[in-house]
N, C-alpha and C positions, 0 to 999 in steps of 0.2 A: 957520400958522407951525408947523414942527416943535419940538418940546419935547425936553428932555433925554431923556425917557422914550422917546421915537420912535427916538432915536439907540441908546439901548440895546437896544431891540427889535430894531433893524434890525443891530446888531452880533453879537447873540446868533443871530438868523436865518441871518446870514452865515456864523458859525461852523458851524452846524448842516450847512450844505450843501457846505462847502469840500471835504471829504473825498471827498463823493460825485463830484465832477466828475473825480477824478484816481485813483480806485481801480477798477481794471479788474476785470471779474467772473470768478469761479473757472475758467469756461470758457476765458475769453479769457487768462487767466494760463497755463492750460495749453497753450493753442495756442502761445502765445509761447515757452512752455519747450520744446515739442516741436519748433519751428522752431530754437531756440537750440542744442539737443541734436542734431539733425540737421546743422546746420551744423558741429558740433564733431567728428561722427562722420565727416562728409565730409573731413575733415583726415586721416584714417587711409586714404585712397585705396581705398576699398570702392565696391561698386556703389551707385550713388545710391538705386535703388529699395529695396536692403536698409536703407541707412542711415535713409531715411523711415520705412520699418516698424519698424526697432528703436527710434527715436526714439520714436515714438508708443506702441508697446507697452510698453516701459521705464517711461514716465511713469504709464501707466495701470495697468500690473501694481504698481508702487510702491504706488499709493493702494489696490488690491485688497488688497495684503498687510497695508497698515495696518488695514484694515477686518477682514480675517481674524484678525488678531492682538488686534483689539479695544485698538489702540494708544492711549496717553495722551501728552500732551506733560508736560514734557520726555522726550526719550529714555532718560536716567539714572533717571528714575523708572519707566518701563517696564520696564527691568533689575530694578529694586529688584522690583516686582511679578512679574516672572518668577522671580526668586531665591527669594522667599518662598511661591512655588506660587500666587499668585493669578491669573497669566497663564500660559498653557502655552508660548507663543512671543513672539517679537518682540526679540530680543536681536541685535546687528549681524550677528554671524556667521550666524544664521538667515535674516536678510534676505539676506545676501550669497550663500548657497548656494540658497535659494529662488530668487533672481533668476537665478543661474548654471542651474539647472534648468530655468527657463522660457525662456531665451533658445536654451539647447541644443536644446529641443523646436522652435524655430524653423527649425531646420536652415539657417540663413544660411551661405552659401558664403565670405562675405568677410571674416569675423571668426575671431579666436582668443579664448579666454577665460581669464582667471586670478583666483584669488583673491588680494587683496593685503591685507597686514596691517601694522599699525603699532603700537609699543611692544609687540612680541610678548613674553608671558611676564608682563607687569606687568597683574596682574589688574584694577586700578582704572582703568587708561587703554589697554588693548588696543582695538583697534578693527580690523573686517575690512569689505571691501568687494569687488565684482565690478569687474574689471578688463577691458576690451574692448580688443583691438588689431587691425589688419588681419593676415588670414592671412599665417602666418610671420613676422610682427613681433615684436620684443621687449616684454617686460612694461613696461619703462621709458618706451615710445612710446606708452603706452596711454591711453585715457579712462576714469576712475574713475566707477562708478554706484554711489550711496550713499543707499539708501533710508531709513536709520536716522537719519542725522545730522538730517536736519529733519522728523522724526515722520511719514514717509510722503511727503512733497513729495521728489521725488527731487533729490538734489544730485549735480551732475555737473560735471568739469572734466579739463583735461590732469593726468595724473598729476603732471608736473613742476610744475604751476602750483599744486597744492594747498599752501599754506603752513601749513595747521593740522597736518599729519601728514607724518612721513617715511616712506614706503610701500616694502615689501620683499614681494617675491614669496613666497607661501606653496606649497609644492610645484610640480608640474608644470603643465605645459599642460593645459587640459581641453577 
């Protein structure tokens, strides 16, 4: 006959493993994000082979930059460390331009690239990202790639769907 003690142990044991059943591995999460980004990039009417390649490389490169920058969470703390000289890189604009340099080296024929800025000129809230569009398309039709926002885990969305920021094009076509 089970006692109250047995029920308590069973309950504790159940809570220990409930998270394990639903939490995909980091590799599986990366695979899911690559597929989601690929689907989003396909809306730009680019070559499917290039969208698949860009999705995979952008997700991976975002993580590589986080390692290179010795990134800490949250991103605003990383900014603090850079601004006081304890980290050399890792500000949002550095992520954006490093991502831009990386994707340009891939020589994709389907895409154009822009740097997007929000709250431009406001020291405390200015933010910068890489925006990818189809070749010859407008900035406003693009997909934003933001490795800074989630501390190296690439955030991406259609520019118009990002409700956190109001994006403006910085400079010309890259």
